[in-house]
C-alpha positions in Angstrom: -9.2 30.9 15.4 -12.3 31.0 17.7 -13.2 27.9 19.8 -16.5 27.4 18.1 -14.8 27.4 14.6 -12.2 24.9 15.8 -15.0 22.7 17.1 -16.9 22.9 13.8 -13.7 22.1 11.9 -13.0 19.2 14.1 -16.3 17.5 13.6 -16.3 18.3 9.9 -12.9 16.5 9.6 -14.2 13.5 11.6 -17.2 13.1 9.3 -14.9 13.2 6.3 -12.7 10.5 7.8 -15.5 8.0 8.5 -17.2 5.9 5.9 -20.8 7.1 5.1 -22.4 4.1 7.0 -20.6 4.8 10.2 -22.3 7.0 12.8 -20.0 9.7 14.1 -22.2 10.2 17.2 -22.1 6.5 18.1 -18.3 6.4 17.6 -17.6 9.4 19.8 -20.1 8.2 22.4 -18.1 5.0 22.8 -14.8 6.8 22.8 -15.7 9.5 25.3 -18.2 7.6 27.4 -21.0 10.1 26.8 -24.6 9.9 25.9 -25.9 10.5 22.4 -27.5 13.8 23.6 -24.2 15.0 25.0 -22.4 14.1 21.8 -24.9 15.9 19.6 -24.7 19.0 21.8 -21.0 19.1 21.1 -21.4 18.4 17.4 -23.9 21.4 17.2 -21.4 23.4 19.2 -23.9 24.0 22.0 -21.4 22.7 24.5 -17.6 23.1 24.1 -15.4 20.0 24.1 -12.9 19.8 27.0 -9.2 19.6 26.6 -9.3 16.0 27.8 -12.0 15.1 25.2 -10.0 16.9 22.4 -6.8 14.9 23.5 -8.7 11.6 23.3 -10.2 12.4 19.9 -6.9 13.5 18.4 -5.1 10.5 19.8 -7.8 8.1 18.6 -8.1 9.5 15.1 -4.5 10.6 14.9 -5.3 14.2 14.1 -2.8 17.0 14.1 -3.6 20.0 16.2 -1.4 22.1 14.0 -3.6 21.3 11.0 -6.8 21.6 13.0 -5.9 25.1 14.2 -4.5 26.0 10.8 -1.1 26.9 12.2 1.3 27.8 9.4 3.9 25.2 10.2 5.6 22.6 8.0 5.0 19.8 10.5 3.0 16.7 9.3 1.5 14.1 11.6 2.0 10.5 10.3 0.5 7.2 11.6 2.9 4.3 11.6 0.8 1.0 11.9 2.5 -1.6 13.9 5.2 0.7 15.3 4.6 -0.4 18.9 4.2 -4.1 18.1 6.5 -6.9 17.1 7.8 -6.8 13.5 8.8 -10.4 13.4 5.6 -12.0 12.2 5.0 -11.3 8.5 1.6 -12.9 8.7 0.5 -10.2 11.1 1.8 -7.5 8.7 -0.3 -8.9 5.9 -3.3 -9.1 8.1 -2.9 -5.4 8.9 -2.6 -4.7 5.2 -5.8 -6.7 4.5 -7.6 -4.7 7.1 -6.4 -1.4 5.6 -7.6 -2.4 2.1 -11.0 -3.4 3.5 -11.2 0.0 5.1 -10.4 1.6 1.7 -13.2 -0.4 0.2 -15.7 0.7 2.8 -15.9 4.0 0.8 -18.0 4.4 -2.3 -15.4 6.3 -4.4 -11.8 5.0 -4.1 -8.7 5.4 -6.2 -5.0 4.8 -5.7 -2.1 6.7 -7.2 1.2 4.9 -6.7 4.7 6.2 -7.6 6.7 2.9 -7.6 10.3 2.9 -6.7 9.8 -0.8 -6.0 6.9 -3.1 -7.1 4.0 -2.8 -4.6 4.3 -5.5 -2.0 0.8 -7.1 -2.6 1.7 -7.9 -6.2 4.3 -10.4 -5.0 1.5 -12.6 -3.8 0.2 -13.3 -7.3 2.2 -16.6 -7.5 3.2 -18.9 -4.6 6.9 -19.5 -5.3 7.8 -15.8 -5.6 5.5 -15.0 -2.7 7.3 -17.7 -0.6 10.8 -16.4 -1.5 9.9 -12.7 -0.8 8.3 -13.6 2.6 11.4 -15.7 3.5 13.7 -12.9 2.5 11.8 -10.2 4.4 11.5 -12.4 7.4 15.1 -13.6 7.5 17.2 -10.8 6.0 15.1 -7.7 7.0 13.3 -8.8 10.1 16.1 -11.0 11.3 13.9 -13.7 12.6 16.1 -15.9 14.8 14.4 -19.2 13.9 15.6 -18.6 10.3 19.2 -18.1 11.2 21.4 -20.4 9.1 18.4 -21.7 7.1 18.4 -22.0 3.4 15.4 -21.3 1.3 13.3 -24.0 -0.4 9.7 -23.8 -1.6 8.9 -27.2 0.1 10.3 -26.2 3.5 9.1 -22.6 3.5 5.9 -22.4 1.4 4.4 -19.7 3.7 0.9 -21.0 2.7 -1.0 -18.8 5.1 0.9 -15.7 4.1 0.1 -16.5 0.5 -3.6 -17.0 1.2 -3.8 -13.6 3.1 -1.8 -12.0 0.2 -4.4 -13.3 -2.3 -7.2 -11.7 -0.2 -5.3 -8.4 -0.2 -5.1 -8.7 -4.0 -8.8 -9.3 -4.2 -9.4 -6.2 -2.2 -6.9 -4.2 -4.2 -8.6 -5.3 -7.5 -11.7 -3.4 -6.4 -9.9 0.0 -6.4 -9.1 2.1 -9.5 -5.3 2.4 -9.8 -2.8 4.7 -11.5 0.7 3.3 -11.2 4.0 4.9 -12.4 6.8 2.3 -12.8 10.4 2.5 -13.8 12.9 -0.2 -15.0 14.3 0.0 -11.5 11.0 -1.1 -9.9 12.0 -4.8 -9.8 15.7 -4.4 -9.4 15.6 -4.9 -5.6 13.9 -8.3 -6.1 16.4 -9.2 -8.8 19.3 -8.3 -6.5 17.7 -10.3 -3.7 17.5 -13.5 -5.8 21.0 -12.9 -7.1 22.4 -12.4 -3.6 20.8 -15.6 -2.3 22.0 -17.5 -5.4 25.6 -16.3 -5.0 25.6 -16.7 -1.2 24.3 -20.3 -1.5 21.1 -19.5 0.5 18.9 -21.5 -2.0 18.6 -25.1 -0.9 19.1 -26.2 -4.5 19.1 -25.0 -8.1 15.6 -26.5 -8.4 14.4 -23.9 -5.8 16.3 -21.1 -7.5 14.7 -21.9 -10.9 11.3 -22.4 -9.3 11.5 -18.8 -8.0 12.8 -17.5 -11.3 10.0 -19.2 -13.3 7.5 -17.8 -10.9 9.1 -14.3 -11.3 8.6 -14.7 -15.1 5.0 -15.7 -14.6 4.6 -12.6 -12.5 5.9 -10.4 -15.3 3.6 -12.1 -17.8 0.6 -11.4 -15.6 1.6 -7.7 -15.0 2.0 -7.3 -18.7 -1.4 -8.9 -19.4 -3.0 -6.6 -16.8 -1.4 -3.6 -18.5 -2.5 -4.8 -22.0 -6.2 -5.2 -20.8 -6.2 -2.1 -18.6 -7.6 -3.7 -15.5 -6.6 -5.9 -12.6 -7.5 -9.5 -12.2 -6.3 -12.7 -10.4 -4.3 -15.3 -12.3 -6.5 -17.7 -14.2 -9.6 -15.4 -14.0 -11.4 -14.8 -17.2 -12.5 -11.5 -18.7 -15.8 -11.7 -16.9 -14.0 -11.7 -13.5 -12.1 -8.5 -14.1 -12.3 -5.7 -11.5 -11.2 -2.1 -11.5 -9.3 -0.2 -14.1 -5.5 0.0 -14.1 -3.6 2.9 -15.7 0.0 1.7 -16.0 2.6 4.4 -16.8 6.4 4.0 -17.4 9.1 6.6 -16.8 12.6 5.3 -17.6 14.4 8.4 -16.6 13.0 9.3 -13.1 13.1 7.0 -10.1 10.2 7.3 -7.7 10.1 6.9 -4.0 7.2 4.6 -3.1 4.6 7.2 -2.4 0.9 6.5 -2.6 -2.1 8.8 -2.5 -5.5 7.2 -1.8 -8.6 9.2 -2.6 -11.6 8.0 -0.6 -14.8 9.9 -1.3 -14.0 13.5 -0.2 -10.9 12.6 1.8 -7.3 11.8 0.8 -4.6 9.7 2.5 -0.9 9.7 1.6 1.5 6.8 2.3 5.2 6.6 2.2 7.4 3.6 3.0 10.3 3.2 5.4 12.4 0.3 6.6 11.9 -1.6 3.3 8.2 -2.6 3.7 6.8 -0.6 6.6 4.7 2.4 5.8 3.5 5.8 7.2 0.1 7.3 6.6 -1.1 10.9 6.9 -4.4 12.6 6.0 -2.7 16.0 5.9 -4.3 17.7 2.9 -1.2 19.8 2.2 1.0 16.7 1.9 -1.5 15.0 -0.4 -1.7 18.1 -2.6 2.1 18.3 -2.9 2.4 14.6 -3.6 -0.3 14.6 -6.3 1.2 17.7 -7.9 4.6 16.0 -8.2 2.9 12.7 -9.4 0.9 14.5 -12.1 4.1 16.3 -13.3 5.8 12.9 -13.7 2.8 11.4 -15.5 2.9 14.2 -18.1 6.5 13.0 -18.8 5.7 9.3 -18.8 4.4 6.8 -21.3 0.9 5.2 -20.8 1.3 1.5 -21.6 -2.1 0.2 -20.4 -4.5 -0.5 -23.3 -2.4 1.8 -25.4 1.4 2.1 -26.2 1.8 -1.6 -27.3 5.3 -1.1 -28.6 6.5 0.6 -25.4 4.7 -2.0 -23.3 6.3 -5.0 -25.1 9.8 -3.4 -24.9 9.4 -2.6 -21.2 8.5 -6.1 -20.2 11.0 -7.8 -22.5 13.8 -5.8 -20.9 12.6 -6.9 -17.5 12.4 -10.5 -18.6 15.9 -10.4 -19.9 17.1 -9.2 -16.5 15.2 -12.1 -14.7 16.3 -14.7 -17.2 19.9 -13.6 -16.5 19.5 -15.0 -13.0 19.4 -18.6 -14.2 22.4 -20.8 -13.8 
């Protein structure tokens, strides 16, 4: 590929990545320490960019040279937010998630397609008791926070109020984005198993705390069912006038997903996959998004739509889940 063509492709990609209101020239001027005139000469391909400038741009915007040069490899470049930082503070994790959703909402057109092996993390912040339990579990059992060693969970001792407040803000941002979600009966099994493990291992401070979490879990299922019935997302207690973006809720009881998300933002697409329980990787590789969407659409064609339609399937699906949660009670 000729140098000029590579340079044209580079700036075309960068324009796609940025929201419409952000100036590419201003961004690159700050990044490279160059005047506006120098930047525009490079954008117009009147002056070639240097190897050092290309390196800075690719590192800053996390671009793959393989993809830019259209090399026929199967390598994909992923961005792992928080990889170089501490993973112990869940509040920081939620703040990063909130920042990500605000970025999504800086685009005019936005839509999320989520293949749910597990329920999306942000949904657990719909109700405070379940949110507190999940935050405690992730912090103690997954992140191994030393200050929680030997501690038992109680809503009073570990309300994680600030995490809940941030989670609510994430939900508000999420409710502005059109969503298509594909769930399975297994999508809440990890949370059921977590509650059962803490119950059996005596990590709940009391049965009052156990039942508080279970009741919150049931409230959570009621809300998800109501969202599916209405076909849009909204916060608990909000009336019909406060609803936000459409929700297309599908169920496939035979095929288990793998927590893959594709986000369409104007003319660009991002793909996300999870690792280490709740961490995630992002890529803007168009080949990866195309492959993920092809698989997603194939699964949708074999799944039941239960939002606004499919009342019988919807009621049965959520009743089965309620039975599983109710079985946690002592």
